C-alpha positions as CSV (number, residue, x, y, z in Angstrom):
1,M,-16.8,-22.3,21.9
2,I,-17.1,-19.3,19.5
3,L,-16.4,-17.0,22.4
4,I,-13.2,-18.9,23.3
5,A,-12.0,-18.7,19.7
6,A,-12.8,-15.0,19.6
7,F,-10.7,-14.3,22.8
8,A,-7.8,-16.5,21.4
9,L,-7.9,-14.5,18.1
10,F,-8.0,-11.2,20.0
11,G,-5.1,-12.2,22.1
12,T,-3.0,-13.2,19.1
13,L,-3.8,-9.9,17.3
14,T,-2.9,-8.0,20.4
15,T,0.4,-9.8,20.7
16,Q,1.1,-9.3,17.0
17,A,0.3,-5.5,17.3
18,Q,3.0,-5.3,20.0
19,L,5.6,-6.7,17.6
20,L,4.8,-4.4,14.7
21,H,4.6,-0.6,14.9
22,L,4.0,1.7,11.9
23,G,5.1,5.3,11.7
24,A,6.1,8.3,9.7
25,K,9.0,10.6,9.7
26,V,10.3,13.8,8.2
27,G,13.7,15.6,8.4
28,I,16.5,17.5,6.8
29,N,19.5,16.2,4.8
30,Y,22.9,17.7,4.6
31,A,24.2,16.1,1.5
32,N,27.4,16.1,-0.6
33,L,29.1,13.9,-3.2
34,T,32.4,12.4,-2.2
35,G,35.1,11.3,-4.6
36,S,36.4,13.4,-7.4
37,D,35.7,17.0,-8.5
38,I,33.5,17.6,-11.5
39,T,35.0,18.9,-14.8
40,V,32.9,21.1,-17.1
41,N,34.5,22.5,-20.2
42,S,38.0,21.4,-18.9
43,E,37.5,23.3,-15.6
44,N,37.5,21.6,-12.3
45,Y,34.7,22.4,-9.8
46,K,35.0,21.6,-6.0
47,S,31.9,20.1,-4.4
48,D,30.0,21.8,-1.5
49,A,27.2,20.3,0.5
50,I,23.5,21.2,-0.1
51,T,20.5,21.1,2.3
52,G,17.6,18.9,1.3
53,Y,14.9,16.9,3.0
54,H,13.4,13.4,3.4
55,I,9.9,12.2,4.2
56,G,8.4,8.8,4.5
57,L,6.9,5.8,6.2
58,L,8.5,3.1,8.4
59,A,7.7,-0.1,10.2
60,E,9.4,-1.4,13.3
61,V,9.3,-5.2,13.7
62,K,10.4,-6.1,17.2
63,L,12.2,-9.4,17.3
64,T,13.4,-9.3,20.9
65,D,13.3,-6.7,23.7
66,K,16.6,-5.3,22.6
67,F,16.5,-5.9,18.8
68,S,14.2,-4.7,16.0
69,V,14.3,-4.5,12.2
70,Q,13.1,-1.2,10.7
71,P,12.4,-1.0,7.0
72,E,11.6,2.4,5.6
73,L,10.2,3.9,2.4
74,L,11.5,7.5,2.0
75,Y,11.6,10.3,-0.6
76,S,15.1,11.9,-0.1
77,T,16.8,14.8,-1.8
78,Q,20.5,14.6,-2.1
79,G,23.3,15.9,-4.4
80,A,25.9,18.7,-4.3
81,S,26.8,22.2,-5.4
82,Y,29.9,22.8,-7.4
83,K,31.7,26.2,-7.4
84,K,34.6,27.8,-9.2
85,L,35.4,31.5,-9.7
86,G,31.8,32.6,-9.2
87,N,30.2,29.9,-11.3
88,E,28.0,27.5,-9.5
89,I,26.4,24.2,-10.6
90,K,23.7,22.7,-8.3
91,N,22.8,19.1,-8.8
92,K,19.8,18.0,-6.8
93,L,18.9,14.3,-6.9
94,G,15.5,13.0,-5.7
95,Y,15.5,9.4,-4.7
96,L,13.0,6.7,-3.5
97,S,15.2,5.3,-0.7
98,I,14.6,2.0,1.0
99,P,16.8,1.6,4.1
100,V,16.5,-1.6,6.2
101,M,17.9,-0.8,9.6
102,A,18.8,-3.2,12.4
103,K,17.9,-1.4,15.7
104,I,19.8,-2.4,18.8
105,Y,18.2,-0.9,21.9
106,L,20.7,0.3,24.5
107,N,17.9,1.0,26.9
108,N,14.3,2.2,26.7
109,T,15.3,5.5,25.2
110,F,18.3,5.1,22.9
111,S,18.9,2.7,20.0
112,L,21.8,2.2,17.5
113,E,20.8,1.7,13.9
114,L,22.8,0.1,11.1
115,G,21.8,-1.3,7.7
116,P,21.9,-1.2,3.9
117,Q,19.9,1.3,1.8
118,A,18.9,0.9,-1.8
119,S,17.8,4.1,-3.7
120,F,16.2,4.6,-7.0
121,L,16.6,8.0,-8.8
122,L,13.2,9.7,-9.4
123,S,14.4,13.2,-10.4
124,E,17.5,15.2,-11.3
125,K,17.4,19.0,-11.1
126,D,20.4,21.1,-12.1
127,N,21.1,24.5,-13.5
128,V,23.1,23.0,-16.4
129,N,22.1,19.9,-18.5
130,L,24.1,17.2,-16.7
131,N,21.6,14.3,-17.0
132,D,24.3,11.8,-16.3
133,S,23.2,10.4,-12.9
134,K,22.8,6.7,-12.5
135,T,19.4,5.4,-11.7
136,F,20.4,3.2,-8.8
137,D,22.4,4.0,-5.6
138,F,23.4,1.6,-2.9
139,A,24.6,2.8,0.5
140,V,25.2,1.8,4.1
141,A,23.7,3.9,6.9
142,G,24.2,4.1,10.6
143,G,23.0,6.3,13.4
144,L,21.3,6.9,16.7
145,G,17.6,6.9,17.6
146,V,16.0,8.6,20.7
147,K,12.5,7.9,21.9
148,I,11.1,11.2,23.3
149,T,7.8,9.5,24.3
150,K,6.2,6.2,23.5
151,S,5.1,7.6,20.1
152,I,7.5,10.4,19.3
153,F,11.2,9.9,18.3
154,I,14.1,11.7,16.7
155,Q,17.0,10.1,14.7
156,G,20.4,11.1,13.5
157,R,21.9,9.1,10.7
158,Y,24.8,9.1,8.2
159,G,24.5,7.4,4.8
160,L,27.7,6.5,2.9
161,G,27.2,5.7,-0.8
162,L,29.0,2.6,-2.1
163,T,28.1,3.1,-5.8
164,E,29.0,6.0,-8.1
165,V,26.1,8.3,-8.8
166,S,27.4,9.7,-12.1
167,T,28.5,8.3,-15.4
168,S,31.1,11.1,-15.9
169,A,32.6,11.6,-12.4
170,K,33.8,9.2,-9.7
171,A,31.4,10.6,-7.0
172,K,29.3,8.8,-4.3
173,N,26.5,10.1,-2.2
174,S,27.2,11.2,1.4
175,V,24.3,12.4,3.5
176,V,23.7,13.3,7.2
177,Q,20.0,13.1,8.1
178,V,18.2,14.4,11.2
179,S,14.6,13.2,11.5
180,A,11.6,13.5,13.8
181,G,8.8,11.0,13.6
182,F,5.7,9.5,15.1
183,M,4.8,5.9,15.7
184,F,1.1,5.1,15.3
Protein backbone atom coordinates (compact mmCIF):
# COMPACT_ATOMS: atom_id res chain seq x y z
CA MET A 1 0.00 0.00 0.00
CA ILE A 2 2.80 2.45 0.89
CA LEU A 3 4.58 1.52 -2.36
CA ILE A 4 1.46 2.37 -4.42
CA ALA A 5 1.10 5.73 -2.60
CA ALA A 6 4.78 6.51 -3.23
CA PHE A 7 4.42 5.77 -6.98
CA ALA A 8 1.27 7.91 -7.15
CA LEU A 9 3.05 10.79 -5.39
CA PHE A 10 6.08 10.45 -7.69
CA GLY A 11 3.82 10.48 -10.76
CA THR A 12 2.04 13.61 -9.52
CA LEU A 13 5.34 15.40 -8.85
CA THR A 14 6.67 14.42 -12.28
CA THR A 15 3.52 15.79 -13.92
CA GLN A 16 3.75 19.01 -11.91
CA ALA A 17 7.45 19.40 -12.83
CA GLN A 18 6.49 19.31 -16.52
CA LEU A 19 4.06 22.19 -15.93
CA LEU A 20 6.51 24.49 -14.09
CA HIS A 21 9.97 25.41 -15.36
CA LEU A 22 12.32 27.81 -13.58
CA GLY A 23 15.04 29.76 -15.31
CA ALA A 24 17.38 32.75 -15.37
CA LYS A 25 18.15 35.33 -18.02
CA VAL A 26 20.44 38.25 -18.74
CA GLY A 27 20.50 40.78 -21.54
CA ILE A 28 21.00 44.29 -22.84
CA ASN A 29 18.56 47.21 -22.82
CA TYR A 30 18.36 50.02 -25.36
CA ALA A 31 16.34 52.55 -23.37
CA ASN A 32 14.98 56.04 -23.90
CA LEU A 33 12.31 58.29 -22.47
CA THR A 34 9.43 59.27 -24.74
CA GLY A 35 7.24 62.32 -24.35
CA SER A 36 8.66 65.77 -23.86
CA ASP A 37 12.17 67.18 -23.83
CA ILE A 38 13.67 68.11 -20.47
CA THR A 39 14.20 71.74 -19.46
CA VAL A 40 17.12 72.71 -17.22
CA ASN A 41 17.75 76.41 -16.46
CA SER A 42 15.21 77.31 -19.19
CA GLU A 43 17.12 75.31 -21.84
CA ASN A 44 15.48 72.39 -23.68
CA TYR A 45 17.46 69.16 -24.00
CA LYS A 46 16.58 66.43 -26.54
CA SER A 47 16.66 62.83 -25.28
CA ASP A 48 18.92 60.13 -26.69
CA ALA A 49 18.85 56.41 -25.91
CA ILE A 50 21.29 54.77 -23.51
CA THR A 51 22.46 51.17 -23.25
CA GLY A 52 21.80 49.28 -20.04
CA TYR A 53 21.23 45.71 -18.89
CA HIS A 54 18.76 43.41 -17.18
CA ILE A 55 19.23 40.24 -15.17
CA GLY A 56 16.83 38.03 -13.27
CA LEU A 57 14.77 34.93 -12.68
CA LEU A 58 11.65 33.57 -14.35
CA ALA A 59 9.10 30.80 -14.07
CA GLU A 60 7.12 29.36 -16.94
CA VAL A 61 3.78 27.82 -16.00
CA LYS A 62 2.46 25.72 -18.86
CA LEU A 63 -1.33 25.83 -19.01
CA THR A 64 -1.78 24.08 -22.38
CA ASP A 65 0.55 22.83 -25.11
CA LYS A 66 0.38 26.24 -26.84
CA PHE A 67 -0.08 28.65 -23.90
CA SER A 68 2.01 29.50 -20.83
CA VAL A 69 2.24 32.28 -18.27
CA GLN A 70 5.75 33.53 -17.50
CA PRO A 71 6.23 35.78 -14.45
CA GLU A 72 9.70 37.29 -14.09
CA LEU A 73 11.69 39.15 -11.43
CA LEU A 74 14.33 41.39 -13.04
CA TYR A 75 16.77 44.14 -12.19
CA SER A 76 16.66 46.48 -15.20
CA THR A 77 18.56 49.70 -15.96
CA GLN A 78 16.74 52.26 -18.08
CA GLY A 79 16.67 56.02 -18.60
CA ALA A 80 18.03 58.45 -21.19
CA SER A 81 20.76 60.89 -22.08
CA TYR A 82 19.91 64.55 -22.77
CA LYS A 83 22.16 66.73 -24.94
CA LYS A 84 22.31 70.37 -26.02
CA LEU A 85 25.33 72.29 -27.36
CA GLY A 86 27.93 70.02 -25.80
CA ASN A 87 26.15 69.67 -22.45
CA GLU A 88 24.99 66.18 -21.58
CA ILE A 89 22.79 64.93 -18.75
CA LYS A 90 22.62 61.17 -18.23
CA ASN A 91 19.80 59.80 -16.14
CA LYS A 92 20.13 56.07 -15.35
CA LEU A 93 17.25 54.48 -13.49
CA GLY A 94 17.54 51.07 -11.82
CA TYR A 95 14.26 49.18 -11.45
CA LEU A 96 13.01 45.98 -9.87
CA SER A 97 10.72 44.93 -12.74
CA ILE A 98 8.00 42.30 -12.56
CA PRO A 99 6.65 41.43 -16.01
CA VAL A 100 3.94 38.77 -16.29
CA MET A 101 3.97 37.55 -19.86
CA ALA A 102 1.37 35.45 -21.64
CA LYS A 103 3.30 33.13 -23.99
CA ILE A 104 1.62 31.79 -27.09
CA TYR A 105 3.65 29.06 -28.78
CA LEU A 106 3.52 29.26 -32.57
CA ASN A 107 5.42 25.95 -32.78
CA ASN A 108 8.06 24.12 -30.67
CA THR A 109 10.63 26.88 -31.31
CA PHE A 110 8.88 30.28 -31.48
CA SER A 111 6.58 32.02 -29.00
CA LEU A 112 4.84 35.39 -28.89
CA GLU A 113 4.87 37.18 -25.53
CA LEU A 114 2.59 39.94 -24.27
CA GLY A 115 1.79 41.25 -20.82
CA PRO A 116 1.91 43.96 -18.16
CA GLN A 117 5.00 45.01 -16.23
CA ALA A 118 5.19 46.73 -12.84
CA SER A 119 8.53 48.32 -11.90
CA PHE A 120 9.77 49.83 -8.66
CA LEU A 121 12.60 52.38 -8.68
CA LEU A 122 15.64 51.19 -6.70
CA SER A 123 18.28 53.69 -7.84
CA GLU A 124 18.72 56.89 -9.82
CA LYS A 125 22.15 57.89 -11.11
CA ASP A 126 22.64 61.16 -12.96
CA ASN A 127 25.43 63.68 -13.40
CA VAL A 128 23.18 66.50 -12.16
CA ASN A 129 20.94 66.40 -9.12
CA LEU A 130 17.55 65.63 -10.74
CA ASN A 131 16.15 63.27 -8.07
CA ASP A 132 12.65 63.75 -9.42
CA SER A 133 11.90 60.25 -10.67
CA LYS A 134 8.70 58.59 -9.55
CA THR A 135 9.11 55.36 -7.61
CA PHE A 136 6.60 53.28 -9.62
CA ASP A 137 6.39 52.60 -13.35
CA PHE A 138 3.74 50.60 -15.20
CA ALA A 139 4.26 49.34 -18.75
CA VAL A 140 3.08 46.85 -21.35
CA ALA A 141 5.60 44.60 -23.04
CA GLY A 142 5.56 42.36 -26.07
CA GLY A 143 8.06 40.33 -28.00
CA LEU A 144 9.25 37.07 -29.48
CA GLY A 145 10.94 34.11 -27.80
CA VAL A 146 13.08 31.48 -29.53
CA LYS A 147 14.07 28.14 -27.98
CA ILE A 148 17.58 27.26 -29.16
CA THR A 149 17.58 23.95 -27.27
CA LYS A 150 15.25 22.49 -24.66
CA SER A 151 17.02 24.60 -21.99
CA ILE A 152 18.55 27.60 -23.81
CA PHE A 153 16.46 30.47 -25.19
CA ILE A 154 16.73 34.00 -26.55
CA GLN A 155 14.10 36.74 -26.40
CA GLY A 156 13.48 40.11 -27.96
CA ARG A 157 11.01 42.43 -26.25
CA TYR A 158 9.75 46.00 -26.36
CA GLY A 159 8.40 47.70 -23.24
CA LEU A 160 6.24 50.81 -23.51
CA GLY A 161 5.76 52.83 -20.33
CA LEU A 162 2.22 53.92 -19.56
CA THR A 163 3.03 56.10 -16.53
CA GLU A 164 5.27 59.15 -16.34
CA VAL A 165 8.65 58.53 -14.74
CA SER A 166 9.36 62.11 -13.68
CA THR A 167 7.62 64.74 -11.58
CA SER A 168 9.03 67.56 -13.75
CA ALA A 169 8.71 66.21 -17.33
CA LYS A 170 6.06 64.35 -19.27
CA ALA A 171 8.29 61.39 -20.07
CA LYS A 172 7.66 57.63 -20.15
CA ASN A 173 10.04 54.69 -20.33
CA SER A 174 10.64 53.01 -23.69
CA VAL A 175 12.99 50.03 -23.78
CA VAL A 176 14.07 47.36 -26.25
CA GLN A 177 15.47 44.25 -24.55
CA VAL A 178 17.46 41.36 -26.00
CA SER A 179 17.95 38.43 -23.60
CA ALA A 180 19.58 35.03 -23.42
CA GLY A 181 18.56 32.55 -20.77
CA PHE A 182 18.62 29.05 -19.40
CA MET A 183 15.74 26.94 -18.09
CA PHE A 184 16.64 24.58 -15.22
